[in-house]
N, C-alpha and C positions, 0 to 999 in steps of 0.2 A: 504493500500500500504506500509506503513512504519512499520507495526507490525513486531517485531522480530520473526524469524521463523527458520526452518531448512535451512541449507546452503549446504546440501549434493549434491544438483544439480550442485554445482560449478564444481565438478569433471567432470561431463558429459559436461558442457559448455566448460571447458578447453580442453577436448578431442575433442569436435566438432570443436573448433577453433585451435586445434593442434599447428601449427607453430606460432600462435599468443601468445604463452606463455608469461607470464609476465617476467620481468627482471630475468635472471638467476643469480645465485650467482657469485660474482667476482672470478677471478682465484685464485688458491692457493697462487700464488706469491703475488697478490695484497692484499689478506686477511691477510697474515702473514708478510707483510712489516712493520717492526718496524719503519722505517722512516716515512712512510705515516701515521701510527697510531699515532705517536708522534705529527705530524702536526695537525691531527684531534683533539687530546686532547687539544692542546694549543688554537685552535680556537673554541672549542665547537661544532665541526661539527660531524655529525653522521658517524660512521664507521661500517663496517660489524662486526657482533658479532664474537668474537674470543674465546668464551668459549668452543666450541665444544660440547655443551650440547644437542642441539636440533635435532629432527628428526620428521618424520610424526606423531609418537605417543607421542613424548615428545615435547610439545610446551610450550611456556612461559605461555600462558593462562591456560593450563591444570595443569602445575606443580607449578606455582608461585603465582596464584591469588586466594585469599580467597573469594569465591563467597557467602558463607553463614555466614561469620563472626564468625564461631564457632571454627575453628582450628587456633591455634597460627601460625603454619607453614603449609600451604596447600601443596597439591601434594604428599600425602603419597603413592598414587598409582604409582608414577613415579620412586621412589627409594625404596630400601629395608629399613627396620626399622633402621638397623645399620648405613646406610650411609645417612639417610634422612636429618638430620640437616646440615651435612657437604655439601651435594649436593645442598641443598637449598641456602646455603651461597655462594657456588662457582658459581652456575648457575643463580640464580635469583637476587641477590643483586648487584646493580651497584658498581663498584670499583672506588675509588678516583683517581687512576692512569690509568683509562681507558677513552677513548672517549665515548660519548653517543652511544648507540647501535642503528644501523639503522633498526633493525628487526621490530620496532614498526611502520614503514611505511607500513608494510604488503605487500611490493612489491614482496615477495616470496610466497604469499598465493594464487596466481592464478589470472586469468584475471579479475574476478569480483571485487576483492578488489583494484586492480591496476586501473581499470577503474573508480570505485567510487572515489578513492582518487584524481585522476586527475580531475574529474568533479567538486568536491567540492573545490579543491585547486585552480583551474583556473577559478572558478566562472562561469562555464557553466550552461546552463539550465538543470534541472533534466530530462526534457523530452528527452534529448539526450541519456539518459541511455537505452531507448527503452526496449529491452528484458532483461535488467539486473535490475530488480526491487530492491528497497532498502529493501524489507522485507527479503532479504537473509543476511542482515548485522548483524549476530549474534555476540555480543561482546565476546562470548567465543571463537571465532575464531580470532578476531582482536580487542584487548581491546580498544585502543584509537579511532579507526575508528567506533567501535560499539557504544561507548559513544557518539560520534558526531552524529551518525544516530539517537540515542534516542532524541537528541535535535531537529533534523530535523523532527522527528515524531511529537514532540510537536508543532512545527510550523504548520505542516500539519493538525493536528486535530483541531487546533485553528483557522485556516484561510480558509481551503478548504470548499466550500459550501457543506452542508449536513453532515459535520463531526464535526462541532463546538459545540457539546453538552457539557454542564458543566461536567457531570460525566466522559465523555471520556477525556476531557481536564485534569481533576484532576488525572485520572489514568495515562495518559501520563506524567504528571508532576511528579508524584511519581516514575515513572519508571526512569526518569532522575535523581531524587534524589538518587535512588538506584545505578544507573550506576556511578554517580559521586563519591559516597562514596566508591564503589569498586575500582575505579581508584586511588583515593588519599590514599587508604589504601594499595595499591599494591606496589611492589618494582620497579615500573617504576619511574625513577627520574623525577623531574620537568624539568630538562634540556632535557631529552629525549622526554618529551611531547612537548617542545617548538620546537625541530628540527625534529619532526616526519613527518612534511608535512601535517598533519591534522589541518585545521584552527579552532581548538577547541575554543580558547579564542575569536577569532573574532566572532564566532557564539554566544558565551555567551553574548557578548556585546549587541546583538540584544534584549535580554529579559530585559535589564535594563531600557528600555524606553517604555515599554508596561504596562499600568496600570493593566491589567488583571493578568499578571504574578507577578507584584509587590504585588497585593492583596493576591495571593496564598503564596508568600514568607512571607508576614506579618502575615498570619494565623499560619505559622510554627515558625517564629521568630519575635514575637511582640516587638515593641519598636523602638526607634530612636537611631541609633548609634552615629551620629555626630551632633554637634551644629553648630551655624552660623559661628563662626570663623574658625572651622575646614573645613566646606564646602567651605569657601572663599579660603583657601589655597589649598584645594583639587582641586577646579576648575582651579586654576592657574597651578598646576602640571599637571592636565589632559590636558590643552591646550598645555603645553610644550611637552608632550608625543605625542599628536596627530599631532603636527607640525614637529615631528621628521623626519629628513632625514639623519640620521647618525650623528647628532650633539649631544653634551652633554646636559643632563638635569641638570639645575642649582641646586646645592646642597643646596644653602642658602634657597630656597623655601621649599625643603624637610625638612630641619632642623626646619624651622618655623612651618611647618605642624606637625612635631613630637612634637614640644614644645607646640603647641596649644592643642594637644590631651592629653599630660601629665598634663596640667594645668586644663583641664575641668573636673569637678567632675563627670559628668554623662556619660563620655566616656571611662569608664574603660575597656570595651570590645575591644577597639581599641589599648590600650596601648601595649599589647603583639604583635600586628601585626606590629608595626612601625619598630622594628629591622629588620624583614624580608623584609619589604617594602624598607627600606633604603639600605639594602644589594642588593636588586634587582636593585635599581637605580644605585648603584655603578657598579654592574655587567653590566648593560646596557651601562654605560659610558666607561667601559673598553673594552667591546666587540665591540662596534660600533664606538668608537672614538679613544681611546688610542692605542689599539692593531693595527688597520689598519695604524695608523700614526707613530707607534714606529719603532725604528731601528731593524734590523734583530736579533741582539743579545738580544734585550729586549723582543722579542716575547715569548720565553719559560717562563720567569719570570712573565710577565703580564698574560699569559695564565693560569698558575697555580694559580695566585691570583684570576682570574675570576672564575676558577673552585671551589676554596674554598668559594667564595662568594655565588655561586649558591647552593652549598651543604648546607651552613649555612642557607640560605633563605628557602630551601626545608624543612629542619628539623623544623625550627621555624614555617613555614607556616602550615605544617601538624599538628603540636602540637596545634597550635591556632585553626585550623578548627575542630579538634577533640573535642573541648569543646562544640560545638554547635549541632552536630549531623545532621544538614541539610546543606550539602556542597553547593548544587546548590542554595538554597535560600539565603545562606550567600553571595555567590559571586555576585549574581545579585542584591542584596539589598544593598551591601556595597557602602558607599559614597566615601571612599578612592579609588582613581583610580587604584586599583590593577589589575583589568581585562584589563584596557587600557594598562597598562605597560606590562602585559604578552602578550597581543596582539602584541605590538610593538616588543617584543622579539621573536615572532613567525616568524619573517622575518630574519633569520640568514644571515649574510653577507658573510659567507664562506660555501661552500658545497663541499663534496668529491664526485666528479662525476666519472662516469664509462665509459671511452672511448671505452672499448671493446664492449659495447652494440650496437655500430653502425654496428657491424658485425653479429648481431642477429636480428630476427624479434621481435619487441615489439608491444605493442597495438597501437602505432601511427607511427611507422617507420619500413618499410620492409627492414631491414638491410641485409638479405641474398642476396638481389640484389647486394649489394656492395661486399659481400664475394665471389661472383661468379668469380670475376676477379683474385682472389688469387689462386696460385697453391694449390691443395688439401693437400699437405704435409706441407705447411707452417703454423706453429702454432704461434699465436701472444699472448704474455703474457704482457698485458698492465696494469700498475699500476693505482691506482686512482689518480685523479687530484685535487690538492688543488685549488679550483676555487673561486675567489672573485667576488662578484656581488653587486648590490645595497642593502644596509641594510634597506630596506623598501619596500613598495608596488611598483612593477614594473613588467610589463607583461613578459619581457624576463627573468628577475631574477626569477619570479614565476615559469616559465616553467623549468628552471634549477633545482629549489628546488623540483619540483614535479616529474620530470622524472629521476632525478639524472644523467642526461647526459649533456655534453656541448651542447649548442644550436647552432648547425651548420647543417642546413638543406639545404646545397648547394651541390647537387649531383655531379655536374661537378668537384668541388674542392675535394670532398671526393674521387671520382674516381682517379683523378690525383695524389693525395698524396699516396693512396694505391698502385697504379701502380708504382709510383716512389720508394716507400719503398720496394716493391717486387723486383724491378730491382736491388736495392742496395744489398738486401740480396742474390739474385742469383749471382750477379757479384762477391761479396766477398766470396761466398762459392765455386766459380769456381776457376780454375787455372789461369785465366786471370788477372794477377796482375796489368797490366796497366789500364784495365777497372775498377778494384776495386779502384785503386788510384784516378781515375777521379770521381768515385761514392762517394768518401768520402767528396767531396766539393759540397755544395748545398746552394742556397739562395731562401727563400720563403718570399714574402712580401704580406701584406693584407691592402688594402686601404678601410677604413670604417670598422674597426675591432671591434667596440663596446666593449664588455667586453673581447674580445679575444678568444671566444669559439673555433672558427675554428683553430686559430693558436695554441692554447694549445693542441687541439686534434692532429693537424699535428705534433707538437713537440713530443708528446708521441709516435706516430706511427713511426716517423723517427728515434727517439732515440732507439726504439726497433729494427729497421732495422740495426742500427749501432752497436748493442750490440755484443761484442766479437771481434770487429775490433779496430784498433789503428789509430790514426792520423787523424780522421775525423774532418771536419770543417762544422758546420751548422750555417747559419745566418738566423734568423727569425726577421722580422721587421713589426710592426703593426702601422697604422696611424689612430688615433681616435681623432676627434676635441672636443668632450665633456669632460671637465676636470674631472668630477666624474667618468665617464666610463673609461677614460684613467688611472686614479689613481687606480681603482680596477684592471684593466688589469695588471698594473705594480706590484701590490701586488701578483697576481697569478704568474707572471714571477719570482718574487723573491722567492716564494715558490718552484717553479720548479727548479730554479738554486740551491737552498739550498739542495733539494733532490738529485740533480745530484752531487753536491759537496761531499755528504756523501756516494755516491755509488762508484762502481769501474769503472766509465766511463773513457775512455781513448781517449778523443777527446776534441774539443773546441766548446762550444755553445755560440754564440753571439745572444742575444735576446733583442731587443730594442723596446720601445714603444714611438712613437712620438705624442705629443698632437697638431697635426696640421691637417688641411684639405688639400687634394690634388685637385687643381682646375686649371683653365686656367689663373689665375692672382694671383700674390702674394699680400698680404696685410691683413688688418683686415676686418673681415666679421662676420655677425651674422648667427647662425644656430638655427633652431627651432625644437622642438620635442613635441609630444602630451603628456599630463600629465601622461598618463597611461603606457608609454613605451619609454625609452630613445633610444632603439634600432631602432626606427623609425625616428630618427633625419634626417632632410632634409633641403636643401636650397630652396625648391620649394613647394609652395602651401600647407603649413602645415595646416593653418586655414581652407582652403576649403576642404582638404582631411579628416581631423580628427574632425572638429567641426561643420560640416554641419548637415542637417536634418537626414542623414542616421545614424549618431551616436547619435541622440536625444540630442545633446549638453551635453553629459555626460563628455566630455573631453575638455580641453583648451590647447592651445599651449604655450610653454615656450621658450623664446629666450635666447641664451647665446652668448657672443662674443668669437671669436676664431681667430686663425691666419691661413691664407691660403698660400700655396706654390704650385709651379708647379713641376711635376716630373722632367722635364728637368733642371730646376734651382737647384732643390734639389740634383740631381746627380752631377751637375757641381760644387756644393759647397764643395764637398769633397776635401781635400788638394791634393790628387792624385787619379787617377782612381783606384778603387778597382779591383783586378783581377777577371775576369769572370763576365758575365752578370747575371741579375736576372733570376733564373730558372723558378719560378712560381710567377705570380702576380695576386692576387685575388682582384676583384673590385665589391663592393656592396655599393653604395652611394646614394640610395633612390632618383633617378631622376637626379643626377648630373654627370652621366656617360659621356655625351658628353663634358661637361666642363673639366673633367679629361683628356679625350683623346686629346683634343685640347692642353692641357698643357704638353702632353707627346709625341707629334708627333715626335720630333727629337730623343727621346729615342727609339721609335719603329723603325724608319727608320734606325738608326745606329746599331740596334741589341742589345741594352742594356736590352731589355726584350725578353725572349725566349718564354714564354707561358703566355697567358692571359685567365683568367676565369672570366666571368662576368654574373650577373643577367640581364635579358632583360626586364622583365615586369615593373620594377619600372621606366624605362625610360619615361613612360607616364606622370610622375609627372613633367617633365621638361617643358612641353608646355601646353597651354590652347587652344585646338582645338578639334573638335568633334571626329575625327579619325586620330590621329597623327602617326599611325604605319608606313605608307609608308614613310613619311618625315623623321622620326627617323631612319628607316632602311637605307635610302639614306645617312644620315649624319654619321651613324655608319660606313658603308662600306667606305665612303670617308675618314674618320679619320684613318682607318687601311690600306687603299690602299698604295702601295709602300713599305710596311714593309715585303713583302714576306711571309705573313701568310697563312697557311691552316687552315680551321676551320670546326668544327662539332657542331651540336646542340644535347644536351644530356639531358636525365632525367634518373631516376632510371630504366626505363623499355626499353628504346630504344635509338639509336643514328642515326642521319641522317645528310646529308651534310648541311653546313651552306650556303644555297642558299639565294638569295634575297627574294624569296617568303617565304622560311622557317623562315627567320628572321622577316619578316613582321608579320607572323602568331604568332610567339613567343612573339612579343612585345605587341600584343593586350592584354588589361587589362582583367584579370580574377578575379572575386570576390572571395577572400579567404573565405568569410563567406559561400559560396556555398558548400565548402568542408565539408562533413559530419564528425561528431566526432565519428568515428567508426574504428575498427581495419582494417588495410590495408590487402588486399588479395595479397600475394606474387605471386599468379598464375594468377592474373587478373589485367590488367592495370586500373587505375582510369579513370573516365569519362573525367576529365580535366588534360591534361599533361602540366607541366610547364617546358619549355625548357630553358637551359642555354647555353651560347656560350663558347666553348673552342677553342682557336686559338693558333697555335704555328708556330715558324719559323724553318724550317728544315735545313736552310743553315747557313753559317758562320755568326757570331761566335757561333751559338747555336747548331751546329750539334753534339757536344759532350755532351750536357746537358742530364743528365739522365732522366729528366722529359720529354724532347722532345723525347728521344728514347722510353720511356715508352708509351706515348700517340700515337706515330707513330706506334708502334707494335700493339696497340689495334685498332686504328681508321683510319689508313692511307687509307684503302680501302673505307672509308665513307667520307673522307674529300673533301672539295671544296676550291678552291683558293679564297681569299678575295681581 
C-alpha cells in the first residue's frame, strides 16, 4: 500500500473531481504584495513563491533536487548550459530577505496531495483516504510530503500483520535513509520544512522509542553519543520543550547542557551540534515568545534576528549531519532533544491565510455556493491575512495551518458579509451618493470570536468593498473570554491595521478585541475548554461532552477565569451612545446562546442590533435532558419576540423560513464525526444539513442598514416573523 509508485493517475483523479481542485494560486495582487510579504518574512510564515520560476514542466523537485548525489547542481534539463548556475541560484536557493516559500505544502499539486496533507496534519485515520492510496506519494512530485510517506511506509511494514518481515523492514528503513538524505541535501530550508504543514518531525519522534528501529540505527551508527550528565540535562530541556505552550525555554539549562557536552571526553560528536541547537532554542524563544509580545515597531527587528538564527542553525545542522552519512539514524538515535525542538517549531504561531479560497471549491468546503450570491462581474482581489493562532498543538490552529484558510465555517455569516460587501460596492459604483454615504458606515460584532477567523475574513472582504471610496467608517469588535485566544486575535488585528496603514486606504477602521464573555450576568466566571481545542470553550458540560466514553478519555478539560458582561450593560457603559446600531452581530458561544440573549433583551427591543446570526446546534450543551430541542426553541423565540425580527434558516445549499418547527429540527444535535472526510459535491447536498439562524429587523432604526437591505433583497420572500 505504501510503496512509492507512479502518480500519473493524479491527473485523471483531479479531472474526475473537477471542481474539487485543490487551492488555486492566490491572486496576482496578493502574491506581489510587498506589505504582506514583509509580514511573512518577519514572522517566518510561508508565503506564495515569488520567483516566477515554476510551471508544469519546471518544478522544484525536477530542477533543484539532487536525486543521485552525482551532480553538484541538479536540473540541467531545466535550463540551458549558459544560464544553469544563475537559474539554479535564482530559483532554487532560498533568499535571506524572502519569507519561507509555501510551495512545499504541495497545495498546488492536485487533490491527492492536498488530501494526504490534511489527513496526516489533522491526525485523521488513513482509512479515510479511501480511493487515494499512499502508494501514489512519489517524492519526486512533492519532496517533503514524499519523505513523510516513506516514514509512514516504514511504520506500515513494521506493524501491519503479514508485512512485518525483517528484510522488508530493512528495505523500508533504507528507503527512509535515502529520502532523508535527499531532503537535507536539497535547497529546501529548515524553516520551510518547519512551516510546510507536513508533520515530519512529529513522525520522526515516533521511531525514537521503538527498540527495533533503534537497533537498525545502531547497526549504521554504532556507539553512544551522550553520557549520564548530558542525558540529565537533555531530559530537562526535553521536558521544557514538551510542556511548551508558547512560553520561553530557559537558556540556563541549555547552557548547562552545552557545557556538559564540551567537558565530556567521549562526546565529541555532539560538540558541533550545540551551536545549532542553541540557535534553534533562541529562535524558538523569539518566534513564540518575544515576537508575539513585542511592540509593533520591534517586530521587523526581532523578525530579522529570528531569520538569521534559523539560517545559522540550518547551515550548522546540515554540516554536522553530513559527517555521518545516515541522517535518519542520526536523528532518531540522538539523545539531545533536537527532534523534540523541531517538532515544537513545526507549530508556527502565524500563518498567511487565503480568504479568497472561500469563494472557490476546495477539498473540504464548497465555496462556489457562496460565490453564487455575487454578481458575475464583481471581481474580488483579497490579500493574504497575517493570522495569529496558538503556537502549539490545537485543533482549530491545526486546521488553519493545514488549509491555509481562516477557520470560519459559519455559512449564515459568510452569506451576510458577502451580500453586504456586494451592496457596498454596487451602491458606491452607482450615482446614488446618499446610499453610498450610508454604505460607508458599518458595524460588525462577533461574540465568541476565538482567534478571530471570521472577523479577519469579514474585515478583508469589507475593506475590499470599500476600496476606491473615501470617508468610510468600519467598526469591527470581537469578544473572546480566553486570554491566549484573545491575545492572538489582537496580534492579527495589529497586523491588519499595520497593513492598512501602509496602503492607500482612505477611511477609518476601528477594530477592537474585548477579553470578556457576553452573558446574562456581569461578574467573574470560569470557562472550560477541552485540551485539544480552545475553540470549543464552553460554560456548559465540558467534562461530559469532551471527556466521556465517546472520546476514550483522550482529552481533559481546562478551566480559566474570565470576566462576564451583558450586552445591555456593555452598550450602556459607553460615555455617549455611538451613532447607529450594530449592523451584524454574530453569536457562537458553545451552548451559552440563551444566556447571551437574556442579557441582550433591551438591546434587541430598542433596535441596537439590526441583524443576528447564530449557530443553533450547540444550544444543546446548555441543558441536560434527553431531547431539549423543543424547550430550547421555545426559549429562543421568547428571547427574540418583541424585537420585530424576521428570520430564515440557512446553510450553504438552501434557505427556509425560521418557523418553530424548523428551529426545533435545526437544534437537534448532529454528530460531526458522522460527516465523512471527503470532498464536498457542489451539485449534491450532504446527507446532514446544518442550519443557522439569520434574523434581522427591517424597521427603524435599522431600515437603512446595508446588511439589512442586503439580506432583505436575498431572503425576504423566505422569511418568517419571530
